PAGU-39780 format. One record per atom (N, C-alpha, C, O): residue number from 1; atom name; x, y, z. Coordinates in steps of 0.1 Angstrom, whole numbers, padded with zeros to 4 digits. Layout:
REM residues N
{rec NUM, 'CA', {X, Y, Z}} ...
***
This chain:
REM residues 107
{rec 1, 'N', {0009, -0012, 0000}} {rec 1, 'CA', {0000, 0000, 0000}} {rec 1, 'C', {0009, 0012, 0000}} {rec 1, 'O', {0018, 0014, 0008}} {rec 2, 'N', {0006, 0021, -0009}} {rec 2, 'CA', {0014, 0033, -0010}} {rec 2, 'C', {0010, 0044, 0000}} {rec 2, 'O', {0000, 0042, 0006}} {rec 3, 'N', {0018, 0054, 0001}} {rec 3, 'CA', {0015, 0065, 0011}} {rec 3, 'C', {0002, 0072, 0007}} {rec 3, 'O', {-0005, 0076, 0016}} {rec 4, 'N', {0000, 0073, -0006}} {rec 4, 'CA', {-0012, 0080, -0010}} {rec 4, 'C', {-0025, 0072, -0006}} {rec 4, 'O', {-0035, 0078, -0002}} {rec 5, 'N', {-0024, 0059, -0008}} {rec 5, 'CA', {-0035, 0050, -0004}} {rec 5, 'C', {-0038, 0051, 0011}} {rec 5, 'O', {-0049, 0051, 0015}} {rec 6, 'N', {-0027, 0051, 0019}} {rec 6, 'CA', {-0029, 0052, 0033}} {rec 6, 'C', {-0035, 0065, 0037}} {rec 6, 'O', {-0044, 0065, 0045}} {rec 7, 'N', {-0031, 0076, 0031}} {rec 7, 'CA', {-0036, 0089, 0034}} {rec 7, 'C', {-0051, 0090, 0029}} {rec 7, 'O', {-0059, 0095, 0036}} {rec 8, 'N', {-0054, 0084, 0018}} {rec 8, 'CA', {-0068, 0083, 0013}} {rec 8, 'C', {-0077, 0075, 0023}} {rec 8, 'O', {-0088, 0079, 0025}} {rec 9, 'N', {-0072, 0064, 0028}} {rec 9, 'CA', {-0079, 0057, 0038}} {rec 9, 'C', {-0082, 0064, 0050}} {rec 9, 'O', {-0093, 0063, 0056}} {rec 10, 'N', {-0072, 0072, 0055}} {rec 10, 'CA', {-0074, 0081, 0067}} {rec 10, 'C', {-0085, 0091, 0064}} {rec 10, 'O', {-0093, 0094, 0073}} {rec 11, 'N', {-0085, 0097, 0052}} {rec 11, 'CA', {-0094, 0108, 0049}} {rec 11, 'C', {-0108, 0102, 0049}} {rec 11, 'O', {-0118, 0108, 0054}} {rec 12, 'N', {-0110, 0090, 0043}} {rec 12, 'CA', {-0123, 0083, 0042}} {rec 12, 'C', {-0128, 0080, 0056}} {rec 12, 'O', {-0139, 0082, 0059}} {rec 13, 'N', {-0119, 0074, 0064}} {rec 13, 'CA', {-0123, 0070, 0077}} {rec 13, 'C', {-0126, 0083, 0086}} {rec 13, 'O', {-0136, 0082, 0094}} {rec 14, 'N', {-0119, 0093, 0084}} {rec 14, 'CA', {-0122, 0106, 0091}} {rec 14, 'C', {-0135, 0111, 0087}} {rec 14, 'O', {-0142, 0117, 0096}} {rec 15, 'N', {-0139, 0110, 0075}} {rec 15, 'CA', {-0152, 0116, 0070}} {rec 15, 'C', {-0164, 0108, 0077}} {rec 15, 'O', {-0174, 0113, 0079}} {rec 16, 'N', {-0161, 0095, 0079}} {rec 16, 'CA', {-0172, 0087, 0085}} {rec 16, 'C', {-0175, 0091, 0099}} {rec 16, 'O', {-0186, 0090, 0104}} {rec 17, 'N', {-0165, 0096, 0106}} {rec 17, 'CA', {-0167, 0100, 0120}} {rec 17, 'C', {-0168, 0115, 0122}} {rec 17, 'O', {-0170, 0119, 0134}} {rec 18, 'N', {-0166, 0123, 0112}} {rec 18, 'CA', {-0166, 0137, 0114}} {rec 18, 'C', {-0181, 0142, 0114}} {rec 18, 'O', {-0190, 0136, 0111}} {rec 19, 'N', {-0182, 0155, 0119}} {rec 19, 'CA', {-0195, 0160, 0121}} {rec 19, 'C', {-0194, 0176, 0120}} {rec 19, 'O', {-0184, 0181, 0125}} {rec 20, 'N', {-0204, 0182, 0114}} {rec 20, 'CA', {-0204, 0196, 0112}} {rec 20, 'C', {-0216, 0201, 0118}} {rec 20, 'O', {-0227, 0196, 0115}} {rec 21, 'N', {-0215, 0212, 0126}} {rec 21, 'CA', {-0227, 0218, 0132}} {rec 21, 'C', {-0228, 0232, 0128}} {rec 21, 'O', {-0219, 0240, 0129}} {rec 22, 'N', {-0239, 0236, 0122}} {rec 22, 'CA', {-0242, 0250, 0118}} {rec 22, 'C', {-0252, 0256, 0127}} {rec 22, 'O', {-0259, 0249, 0134}} {rec 23, 'N', {-0253, 0269, 0126}} {rec 23, 'CA', {-0263, 0277, 0133}} {rec 23, 'C', {-0262, 0275, 0148}} {rec 23, 'O', {-0271, 0274, 0156}} {rec 24, 'N', {-0249, 0275, 0153}} {rec 24, 'CA', {-0246, 0273, 0167}} {rec 24, 'C', {-0244, 0287, 0173}} {rec 24, 'O', {-0236, 0294, 0168}} {rec 25, 'N', {-0252, 0291, 0183}} {rec 25, 'CA', {-0250, 0304, 0190}} {rec 25, 'C', {-0236, 0306, 0194}} {rec 25, 'O', {-0229, 0296, 0199}} {rec 26, 'N', {-0231, 0318, 0193}} {rec 26, 'CA', {-0217, 0321, 0196}} {rec 26, 'C', {-0213, 0317, 0210}} {rec 26, 'O', {-0203, 0311, 0213}} {rec 27, 'N', {-0221, 0321, 0220}} {rec 27, 'CA', {-0219, 0318, 0234}} {rec 27, 'C', {-0218, 0303, 0237}} {rec 27, 'O', {-0210, 0298, 0245}} {rec 28, 'N', {-0227, 0296, 0231}} {rec 28, 'CA', {-0227, 0281, 0232}} {rec 28, 'C', {-0215, 0275, 0227}} {rec 28, 'O', {-0209, 0266, 0233}} {rec 29, 'N', {-0210, 0280, 0215}} {rec 29, 'CA', {-0198, 0275, 0209}} {rec 29, 'C', {-0186, 0277, 0218}} {rec 29, 'O', {-0178, 0269, 0220}} {rec 30, 'N', {-0186, 0290, 0223}} {rec 30, 'CA', {-0174, 0293, 0232}} {rec 30, 'C', {-0174, 0285, 0245}} {rec 30, 'O', {-0163, 0280, 0249}} {rec 31, 'N', {-0186, 0282, 0251}} {rec 31, 'CA', {-0186, 0274, 0263}} {rec 31, 'C', {-0182, 0260, 0259}} {rec 31, 'O', {-0175, 0253, 0267}} {rec 32, 'N', {-0187, 0255, 0248}} {rec 32, 'CA', {-0184, 0241, 0244}} {rec 32, 'C', {-0169, 0239, 0242}} {rec 32, 'O', {-0163, 0230, 0246}} {rec 33, 'N', {-0163, 0249, 0235}} {rec 33, 'CA', {-0148, 0249, 0232}} {rec 33, 'C', {-0140, 0250, 0245}} {rec 33, 'O', {-0131, 0242, 0247}} {rec 34, 'N', {-0145, 0258, 0254}} {rec 34, 'CA', {-0138, 0260, 0267}} {rec 34, 'C', {-0139, 0247, 0275}} {rec 34, 'O', {-0129, 0242, 0281}} {rec 35, 'N', {-0151, 0240, 0275}} {rec 35, 'CA', {-0152, 0227, 0282}} {rec 35, 'C', {-0143, 0217, 0276}} {rec 35, 'O', {-0136, 0209, 0283}} {rec 36, 'N', {-0143, 0217, 0262}} {rec 36, 'CA', {-0134, 0207, 0255}} {rec 36, 'C', {-0119, 0209, 0259}} {rec 36, 'O', {-0112, 0200, 0261}} {rec 37, 'N', {-0115, 0222, 0259}} {rec 37, 'CA', {-0101, 0225, 0262}} {rec 37, 'C', {-0098, 0221, 0276}} {rec 37, 'O', {-0087, 0215, 0279}} {rec 38, 'N', {-0106, 0225, 0286}} {rec 38, 'CA', {-0103, 0223, 0300}} {rec 38, 'C', {-0104, 0208, 0305}} {rec 38, 'O', {-0096, 0204, 0313}} {rec 39, 'N', {-0114, 0201, 0300}} {rec 39, 'CA', {-0117, 0188, 0305}} {rec 39, 'C', {-0113, 0176, 0296}} {rec 39, 'O', {-0111, 0165, 0301}} {rec 40, 'N', {-0113, 0179, 0283}} {rec 40, 'CA', {-0111, 0168, 0273}} {rec 40, 'C', {-0100, 0170, 0263}} {rec 40, 'O', {-0100, 0164, 0253}} {rec 41, 'N', {-0090, 0178, 0267}} {rec 41, 'CA', {-0078, 0181, 0258}} {rec 41, 'C', {-0082, 0184, 0244}} {rec 41, 'O', {-0077, 0178, 0234}} {rec 42, 'N', {-0092, 0192, 0242}} {rec 42, 'CA', {-0097, 0197, 0229}} {rec 42, 'C', {-0104, 0185, 0221}} {rec 42, 'O', {-0105, 0186, 0209}} {rec 43, 'N', {-0108, 0175, 0227}} {rec 43, 'CA', {-0115, 0164, 0221}} {rec 43, 'C', {-0130, 0167, 0220}} {rec 43, 'O', {-0137, 0164, 0230}} {rec 44, 'N', {-0134, 0172, 0209}} {rec 44, 'CA', {-0148, 0176, 0208}} {rec 44, 'C', {-0158, 0164, 0208}} {rec 44, 'O', {-0169, 0165, 0213}} {rec 45, 'N', {-0153, 0153, 0202}} {rec 45, 'CA', {-0161, 0141, 0202}} {rec 45, 'C', {-0165, 0136, 0216}} {rec 45, 'O', {-0176, 0133, 0220}} {rec 46, 'N', {-0154, 0135, 0225}} {rec 46, 'CA', {-0156, 0131, 0239}} {rec 46, 'C', {-0164, 0141, 0247}} {rec 46, 'O', {-0172, 0138, 0256}} {rec 47, 'N', {-0162, 0154, 0243}} {rec 47, 'CA', {-0170, 0165, 0250}} {rec 47, 'C', {-0185, 0163, 0247}} {rec 47, 'O', {-0193, 0164, 0255}} {rec 48, 'N', {-0188, 0161, 0234}} {rec 48, 'CA', {-0202, 0159, 0230}} {rec 48, 'C', {-0208, 0146, 0236}} {rec 48, 'O', {-0219, 0147, 0241}} {rec 49, 'N', {-0200, 0136, 0237}} {rec 49, 'CA', {-0205, 0123, 0243}} {rec 49, 'C', {-0208, 0126, 0258}} {rec 49, 'O', {-0218, 0121, 0263}} {rec 50, 'N', {-0199, 0133, 0265}} {rec 50, 'CA', {-0201, 0136, 0279}} {rec 50, 'C', {-0214, 0144, 0281}} {rec 50, 'O', {-0222, 0141, 0290}} {rec 51, 'N', {-0216, 0154, 0273}} {rec 51, 'CA', {-0228, 0162, 0274}} {rec 51, 'C', {-0240, 0154, 0271}} {rec 51, 'O', {-0251, 0156, 0278}} {rec 52, 'N', {-0240, 0146, 0261}} {rec 52, 'CA', {-0251, 0137, 0257}} {rec 52, 'C', {-0254, 0127, 0268}} {rec 52, 'O', {-0266, 0126, 0272}} {rec 53, 'N', {-0244, 0121, 0274}} {rec 53, 'CA', {-0246, 0112, 0285}} {rec 53, 'C', {-0253, 0118, 0297}} {rec 53, 'O', {-0262, 0113, 0303}} {rec 54, 'N', {-0248, 0130, 0300}} {rec 54, 'CA', {-0253, 0138, 0312}} {rec 54, 'C', {-0268, 0142, 0309}} {rec 54, 'O', {-0276, 0143, 0318}} {rec 55, 'N', {-0271, 0145, 0296}} {rec 55, 'CA', {-0284, 0149, 0293}} {rec 55, 'C', {-0294, 0137, 0295}} {rec 55, 'O', {-0304, 0139, 0300}} {rec 56, 'N', {-0289, 0125, 0291}} {rec 56, 'CA', {-0297, 0113, 0292}} {rec 56, 'C', {-0300, 0111, 0307}} {rec 56, 'O', {-0311, 0107, 0311}} {rec 57, 'N', {-0289, 0112, 0315}} {rec 57, 'CA', {-0291, 0109, 0330}} {rec 57, 'C', {-0300, 0120, 0336}} {rec 57, 'O', {-0309, 0116, 0344}} {rec 58, 'N', {-0299, 0132, 0332}} {rec 58, 'CA', {-0307, 0143, 0339}} {rec 58, 'C', {-0322, 0141, 0335}} {rec 58, 'O', {-0330, 0143, 0343}} {rec 59, 'N', {-0324, 0137, 0322}} {rec 59, 'CA', {-0338, 0135, 0318}} {rec 59, 'C', {-0344, 0123, 0325}} {rec 59, 'O', {-0356, 0123, 0328}} {rec 60, 'N', {-0337, 0113, 0327}} {rec 60, 'CA', {-0341, 0101, 0335}} {rec 60, 'C', {-0344, 0105, 0349}} {rec 60, 'O', {-0354, 0101, 0355}} {rec 61, 'N', {-0335, 0113, 0355}} {rec 61, 'CA', {-0336, 0117, 0369}} {rec 61, 'C', {-0349, 0126, 0370}} {rec 61, 'O', {-0356, 0125, 0380}} {rec 62, 'N', {-0351, 0135, 0361}} {rec 62, 'CA', {-0363, 0143, 0361}} {rec 62, 'C', {-0376, 0135, 0361}} {rec 62, 'O', {-0386, 0137, 0368}} {rec 63, 'N', {-0376, 0124, 0352}} {rec 63, 'CA', {-0387, 0115, 0351}} {rec 63, 'C', {-0390, 0108, 0365}} {rec 63, 'O', {-0401, 0107, 0369}} {rec 64, 'N', {-0379, 0104, 0371}} {rec 64, 'CA', {-0380, 0097, 0384}} {rec 64, 'C', {-0386, 0107, 0395}} {rec 64, 'O', {-0394, 0103, 0403}} {rec 65, 'N', {-0381, 0120, 0394}} {rec 65, 'CA', {-0387, 0130, 0404}} {rec 65, 'C', {-0402, 0132, 0401}} {rec 65, 'O', {-0409, 0133, 0411}} {rec 66, 'N', {-0406, 0132, 0389}} {rec 66, 'CA', {-0420, 0134, 0386}} {rec 66, 'C', {-0428, 0122, 0391}} {rec 66, 'O', {-0439, 0124, 0396}} {rec 67, 'N', {-0423, 0110, 0389}} {rec 67, 'CA', {-0430, 0098, 0394}} {rec 67, 'C', {-0431, 0098, 0409}} {rec 67, 'O', {-0441, 0094, 0415}} {rec 68, 'N', {-0420, 0103, 0416}} {rec 68, 'CA', {-0421, 0104, 0431}} {rec 68, 'C', {-0431, 0114, 0435}} {rec 68, 'O', {-0439, 0111, 0444}} {rec 69, 'N', {-0432, 0125, 0428}} {rec 69, 'CA', {-0442, 0135, 0432}} {rec 69, 'C', {-0456, 0129, 0429}} {rec 69, 'O', {-0465, 0132, 0437}} {rec 70, 'N', {-0458, 0122, 0419}} {rec 70, 'CA', {-0471, 0116, 0416}} {rec 70, 'C', {-0475, 0106, 0427}} {rec 70, 'O', {-0486, 0106, 0432}} {rec 71, 'N', {-0466, 0097, 0430}} {rec 71, 'CA', {-0468, 0088, 0441}} {rec 71, 'C', {-0471, 0095, 0454}} {rec 71, 'O', {-0480, 0090, 0462}} {rec 72, 'N', {-0464, 0105, 0457}} {rec 72, 'CA', {-0466, 0112, 0470}} {rec 72, 'C', {-0480, 0118, 0470}} {rec 72, 'O', {-0487, 0118, 0480}} {rec 73, 'N', {-0484, 0124, 0459}} {rec 73, 'CA', {-0497, 0130, 0458}} {rec 73, 'C', {-0508, 0120, 0459}} {rec 73, 'O', {-0518, 0122, 0466}} {rec 74, 'N', {-0506, 0108, 0454}} {rec 74, 'CA', {-0515, 0097, 0455}} {rec 74, 'C', {-0517, 0092, 0469}} {rec 74, 'O', {-0528, 0090, 0474}} {rec 75, 'N', {-0505, 0091, 0476}} {rec 75, 'CA', {-0506, 0087, 0490}} {rec 75, 'C', {-0513, 0097, 0498}} {rec 75, 'O', {-0521, 0094, 0507}} {rec 76, 'N', {-0510, 0110, 0496}} {rec 76, 'CA', {-0516, 0121, 0504}} {rec 76, 'C', {-0531, 0121, 0501}} {rec 76, 'O', {-0539, 0123, 0511}} {rec 77, 'N', {-0535, 0119, 0489}} {rec 77, 'CA', {-0549, 0119, 0485}} {rec 77, 'C', {-0556, 0107, 0492}} {rec 77, 'O', {-0567, 0109, 0497}} {rec 78, 'N', {-0550, 0096, 0492}} {rec 78, 'CA', {-0556, 0084, 0498}} {rec 78, 'C', {-0557, 0086, 0513}} {rec 78, 'O', {-0566, 0081, 0520}} {rec 79, 'N', {-0547, 0093, 0519}} {rec 79, 'CA', {-0547, 0095, 0533}} {rec 79, 'C', {-0559, 0104, 0537}} {rec 79, 'O', {-0565, 0103, 0548}} {rec 80, 'N', {-0562, 0114, 0528}} {rec 80, 'CA', {-0573, 0123, 0531}} {rec 80, 'C', {-0586, 0115, 0530}} {rec 80, 'O', {-0595, 0117, 0538}} {rec 81, 'N', {-0587, 0106, 0521}} {rec 81, 'CA', {-0599, 0098, 0519}} {rec 81, 'C', {-0601, 0089, 0531}} {rec 81, 'O', {-0613, 0088, 0536}} {rec 82, 'N', {-0591, 0083, 0536}} {rec 82, 'CA', {-0592, 0074, 0548}} {rec 82, 'C', {-0596, 0082, 0560}} {rec 82, 'O', {-0604, 0076, 0568}} {rec 83, 'N', {-0592, 0094, 0562}} {rec 83, 'CA', {-0596, 0102, 0574}} {rec 83, 'C', {-0611, 0105, 0573}} {rec 83, 'O', {-0618, 0105, 0583}} {rec 84, 'N', {-0615, 0108, 0560}} {rec 84, 'CA', {-0629, 0112, 0559}} {rec 84, 'C', {-0638, 0100, 0560}} {rec 84, 'O', {-0650, 0101, 0565}} {rec 85, 'N', {-0634, 0088, 0556}} {rec 85, 'CA', {-0642, 0076, 0557}} {rec 85, 'C', {-0643, 0071, 0571}} {rec 85, 'O', {-0652, 0063, 0574}} {rec 86, 'N', {-0634, 0075, 0580}} {rec 86, 'CA', {-0635, 0071, 0594}} {rec 86, 'C', {-0648, 0077, 0600}} {rec 86, 'O', {-0651, 0089, 0597}} {rec 87, 'N', {-0655, 0069, 0608}} {rec 87, 'CA', {-0666, 0075, 0615}} {rec 87, 'C', {-0661, 0086, 0625}} {rec 87, 'O', {-0652, 0083, 0633}} {rec 88, 'N', {-0667, 0097, 0624}} {rec 88, 'CA', {-0663, 0108, 0633}} {rec 88, 'C', {-0668, 0105, 0647}} {rec 88, 'O', {-0679, 0100, 0649}} {rec 89, 'N', {-0660, 0109, 0656}} {rec 89, 'CA', {-0665, 0107, 0670}} {rec 89, 'C', {-0676, 0117, 0672}} {rec 89, 'O', {-0675, 0129, 0669}} {rec 90, 'N', {-0687, 0111, 0678}} {rec 90, 'CA', {-0698, 0120, 0681}} {rec 90, 'C', {-0696, 0127, 0694}} {rec 90, 'O', {-0690, 0122, 0703}} {rec 91, 'N', {-0702, 0139, 0694}} {rec 91, 'CA', {-0701, 0147, 0706}} {rec 91, 'C', {-0710, 0142, 0717}} {rec 91, 'O', {-0722, 0139, 0714}} {rec 92, 'N', {-0705, 0140, 0728}} {rec 92, 'CA', {-0713, 0135, 0740}} {rec 92, 'C', {-0716, 0146, 0749}} {rec 92, 'O', {-0707, 0155, 0753}} {rec 93, 'N', {-0728, 0147, 0753}} {rec 93, 'CA', {-0733, 0157, 0762}} {rec 93, 'C', {-0739, 0150, 0775}} {rec 93, 'O', {-0746, 0141, 0774}} {rec 94, 'N', {-0735, 0155, 0786}} {rec 94, 'CA', {-0740, 0150, 0798}} {rec 94, 'C', {-0751, 0159, 0803}} {rec 94, 'O', {-0750, 0171, 0804}} {rec 95, 'N', {-0763, 0153, 0806}} {rec 95, 'CA', {-0774, 0161, 0810}} {rec 95, 'C', {-0774, 0162, 0825}} {rec 95, 'O', {-0767, 0155, 0832}} {rec 96, 'N', {-0782, 0171, 0830}} {rec 96, 'CA', {-0783, 0174, 0845}} {rec 96, 'C', {-0787, 0161, 0852}} {rec 96, 'O', {-0783, 0159, 0863}} {rec 97, 'N', {-0796, 0153, 0847}} {rec 97, 'CA', {-0801, 0142, 0854}} {rec 97, 'C', {-0791, 0130, 0853}} {rec 97, 'O', {-0794, 0119, 0858}} {rec 98, 'N', {-0779, 0132, 0846}} {rec 98, 'CA', {-0769, 0121, 0846}} {rec 98, 'C', {-0769, 0113, 0833}} {rec 98, 'O', {-0760, 0105, 0832}} {rec 99, 'N', {-0779, 0115, 0825}} {rec 99, 'CA', {-0779, 0107, 0812}} {rec 99, 'C', {-0769, 0113, 0802}} {rec 99, 'O', {-0766, 0126, 0803}} {rec 100, 'N', {-0764, 0105, 0794}} {rec 100, 'CA', {-0754, 0110, 0784}} {rec 100, 'C', {-0761, 0109, 0770}} {rec 100, 'O', {-0767, 0099, 0767}} {rec 101, 'N', {-0759, 0120, 0763}} {rec 101, 'CA', {-0765, 0120, 0749}} {rec 101, 'C', {-0753, 0121, 0740}} {rec 101, 'O', {-0744, 0130, 0740}} {rec 102, 'N', {-0752, 0111, 0730}} {rec 102, 'CA', {-0742, 0111, 0720}} {rec 102, 'C', {-0748, 0110, 0707}} {rec 102, 'O', {-0756, 0101, 0704}} {rec 103, 'N', {-0745, 0120, 0698}} {rec 103, 'CA', {-0750, 0120, 0685}} {rec 103, 'C', {-0765, 0121, 0684}} {rec 103, 'O', {-0771, 0116, 0674}} {rec 104, 'N', {-0771, 0127, 0693}} {rec 104, 'CA', {-0785, 0129, 0693}} {rec 104, 'C', {-0793, 0118, 0699}} {rec 104, 'O', {-0805, 0118, 0699}} {rec 105, 'N', {-0786, 0107, 0704}} {rec 105, 'CA', {-0793, 0095, 0710}} {rec 105, 'C', {-0790, 0095, 0725}} {rec 105, 'O', {-0779, 0097, 0729}} {rec 106, 'N', {-0801, 0092, 0733}} {rec 106, 'CA', {-0799, 0090, 0747}} {rec 106, 'C', {-0793, 0077, 0750}} {rec 106, 'O', {-0797, 0067, 0744}} {rec 107, 'N', {-0785, 0076, 0761}} {rec 107, 'CA', {-0780, 0063, 0765}} {rec 107, 'C', {-0785, 0060, 0779}} {rec 107, 'O', {-0782, 0050, 0785}} 
***
C-alpha cells in the first residue's frame, strides 16, 4: 500500500466519524470549546459524548422525580380519603339528670 492510499484511507475514515454543526450560537460554541479544552484536551467528540450522556441521565432523573411526586400526591390523597371515611367521634353531652347524649341519642 502506497503512502497516497494510506492517506486516502485516513481521509475516508475521518469523514465517517466527522460532524459539522451549523447555526450554533456564539456563546454556546465558546462554552463548548472551553469545556473541551479544559476537561477533554480539545477532544470535541468526547465532550459531545459527555454532554449527551449527562443529558440522558438528567432527563431520566427528572422523570423519576415526577414519578415520586405523583406517588406522593396519590398517597396524600388516599390519606385524606381514609380520614374522611372514618366515622367521626360523636359529641357526647351529659345532661343534668346524669344521662349522656351522644350523636342525638340518649344512653
